[in-house]
MOPAC internal coordinates of N, CA, C and O (Angstrom, degrees):
PM7 1SCF
backbone

  N    0.0000 0     0.00 0     0.00 0    0    0    0
  C    1.5778 1     0.00 0     0.00 0    1    0    0
  C    1.5731 1   108.42 1     0.00 0    2    1    0
  O    1.2310 1   120.70 1   -37.75 1    3    2    1
  N    1.2765 1   116.27 1   142.25 1    3    2    1
  C    1.4844 1   115.50 1   178.10 1    5    3    2
  C    1.4702 1   109.28 1   -94.52 1    6    5    3
  O    1.2310 1   122.54 1   -17.90 1    7    6    5
  N    1.3157 1   112.74 1   162.10 1    7    6    5
  C    1.5532 1   117.38 1  -174.78 1    9    7    6
  C    1.5678 1   113.02 1   -59.47 1   10    9    7
  O    1.2310 1   122.84 1   144.02 1   11   10    9
  N    1.4162 1   112.17 1   -35.98 1   11   10    9
  C    1.4515 1   113.76 1  -178.86 1   13   11   10
  C    1.4232 1   112.27 1   -70.39 1   14   13   11
  O    1.2310 1   119.43 1   145.31 1   15   14   13
  N    1.3723 1   118.69 1   -34.69 1   15   14   13
  C    1.5199 1   123.25 1   177.38 1   17   15   14
  C    1.4620 1   108.62 1   -65.35 1   18   17   15
  O    1.2310 1   118.13 1   135.92 1   19   18   17
  N    1.3457 1   121.17 1   -44.08 1   19   18   17
  C    1.4519 1   122.50 1   175.12 1   21   19   18
  C    1.4944 1   115.66 1   -57.22 1   22   21   19
  O    1.2310 1   121.76 1   132.10 1   23   22   21
  N    1.3546 1   114.23 1   -47.90 1   23   22   21
  C    1.4399 1   119.61 1   179.49 1   25   23   22
  C    1.5426 1   114.87 1   -63.91 1   26   25   23
  O    1.2310 1   122.60 1   145.82 1   27   26   25
  N    1.2875 1   112.61 1   -34.18 1   27   26   25
  C    1.5629 1   119.60 1   176.51 1   29   27   26
  C    1.4574 1   106.83 1   -65.92 1   30   29   27
  O    1.2310 1   118.41 1   133.20 1   31   30   29
  N    1.4001 1   120.64 1   -46.80 1   31   30   29
  C    1.3974 1   123.79 1  -177.58 1   33   31   30
  C    1.5379 1   112.56 1   -60.84 1   34   33   31
  O    1.2310 1   122.18 1   137.66 1   35   34   33
  N    1.3148 1   113.43 1   -42.34 1   35   34   33
  C    1.4852 1   122.50 1  -176.75 1   37   35   34
  C    1.5229 1   110.25 1   -66.06 1   38   37   35
  O    1.2310 1   122.24 1   138.62 1   39   38   37
  N    1.2492 1   113.31 1   -41.38 1   39   38   37
  C    1.4964 1   121.80 1   179.92 1   41   39   38
  C    1.5414 1   109.00 1   -66.60 1   42   41   39
  O    1.2310 1   119.83 1   132.32 1   43   42   41
  N    1.3297 1   117.93 1   -47.68 1   43   42   41
  C    1.4840 1   125.64 1  -178.69 1   45   43   42
  C    1.5253 1   105.98 1   -58.89 1   46   45   43
  O    1.2310 1   120.84 1   128.28 1   47   46   45
  N    1.3881 1   115.99 1   -51.72 1   47   46   45
  C    1.4837 1   121.86 1  -176.73 1   49   47   46
  C    1.5330 1   108.46 1   -57.30 1   50   49   47
  O    1.2310 1   121.40 1   133.85 1   51   50   49
  N    1.3571 1   114.93 1   -46.15 1   51   50   49
  C    1.4627 1   114.90 1  -178.37 1   53   51   50
  C    1.4819 1   114.60 1   -64.96 1   54   53   51
  O    1.2310 1   119.26 1   144.02 1   55   54   53
  N    1.3580 1   119.02 1   -35.98 1   55   54   53
  C    1.4346 1   118.55 1   175.87 1   57   55   54
  C    1.4660 1   115.40 1   -66.43 1   58   57   55
  O    1.2310 1   120.57 1   149.93 1   59   58   57
  N    1.3616 1   116.51 1   -30.07 1   59   58   57
  C    1.4582 1   122.91 1   179.78 1   61   59   58
  C    1.5158 1   105.59 1   -65.83 1   62   61   59
  O    1.2310 1   120.54 1   127.26 1   63   62   61
  N    1.4096 1   116.58 1   -52.74 1   63   62   61
  C    1.4350 1   122.69 1  -176.14 1   65   63   62
  C    1.5107 1   110.48 1   -61.49 1   66   65   63
  O    1.2310 1   120.39 1   142.31 1   67   66   65
  N    1.3721 1   116.86 1   -37.69 1   67   66   65
  C    1.4372 1   117.92 1  -176.48 1   69   67   66
  C    1.5725 1   110.07 1   -70.68 1   70   69   67
  O    1.2310 1   120.65 1   141.09 1   71   70   69
  N    1.4342 1   116.37 1   -38.91 1   71   70   69
  C    1.4421 1   118.54 1   178.35 1   73   71   70
  C    1.4954 1   111.48 1   -64.33 1   74   73   71
  O    1.2310 1   120.98 1   142.26 1   75   74   73
  N    1.3199 1   115.74 1   -37.74 1   75   74   73
  C    1.4412 1   121.15 1   177.38 1   77   75   74
  C    1.4939 1   117.16 1   -63.92 1   78   77   75
  O    1.2310 1   122.87 1   144.65 1   79   78   77
  N    1.3100 1   112.10 1   -35.35 1   79   78   77
  C    1.4556 1   117.39 1  -178.44 1   81   79   78
  C    1.5647 1   106.64 1   -77.25 1   82   81   79
  O    1.2310 1   119.14 1   149.95 1   83   82   81
  N    1.3812 1   119.24 1   -30.05 1   83   82   81
  C    1.4361 1   121.39 1   176.76 1   85   83   82
  C    1.5230 1   109.75 1   -69.56 1   86   85   83
  O    1.2310 1   121.32 1   139.83 1   87   86   85
  N    1.2918 1   115.09 1   -40.17 1   87   86   85
  C    1.4422 1   116.44 1  -175.66 1   89   87   86
  C    1.5687 1   111.42 1   -70.93 1   90   89   87
  O    1.2310 1   121.10 1   143.65 1   91   90   89
  N    1.3556 1   115.50 1   -36.35 1   91   90   89
  C    1.4832 1   122.43 1  -178.27 1   93   91   90
  C    1.4653 1   113.35 1   -74.79 1   94   93   91
  O    1.2310 1   121.24 1   146.20 1   95   94   93
  N    1.3944 1   115.23 1   -33.80 1   95   94   93
  C    1.5034 1   119.99 1  -175.13 1   97   95   94
  C    1.5391 1   107.26 1  -132.87 1   98   97   95
  O    1.2310 1   117.84 1  -115.92 1   99   98   97
  N    1.3424 1   121.73 1    64.08 1   99   98   97
  C    1.4757 1   120.70 1  -177.59 1  101   99   98
  C    1.5638 1   110.47 1   -63.55 1  102  101   99
  O    1.2310 1   119.70 1   155.21 1  103  102  101
  N    1.3542 1   118.18 1   -24.79 1  103  102  101
  C    1.5384 1   116.87 1  -176.89 1  105  103  102
  C    1.5214 1   112.50 1   -68.02 1  106  105  103
  O    1.2310 1   119.26 1   162.78 1  107  106  105
  N    1.3315 1   119.01 1   -17.22 1  107  106  105
  C    1.4849 1   121.12 1  -177.82 1  109  107  106
  C    1.6098 1   104.19 1   -82.63 1  110  109  107
  O    1.2310 1   119.53 1   157.62 1  111  110  109
  N    1.3194 1   118.50 1   -22.38 1  111  110  109
  C    1.4903 1   116.79 1   179.31 1  113  111  110
  C    1.4946 1   106.82 1  -108.45 1  114  113  111
  O    1.2310 1   120.10 1   180.00 1  115  114  113

């Protein structure tokens, strides 16, 4: 795996986790 691909995967995964957290607990945001 290339460094760019790894970074893209990490960023995408992070965004998915963040969106899930916002949807599950909107009162915190």
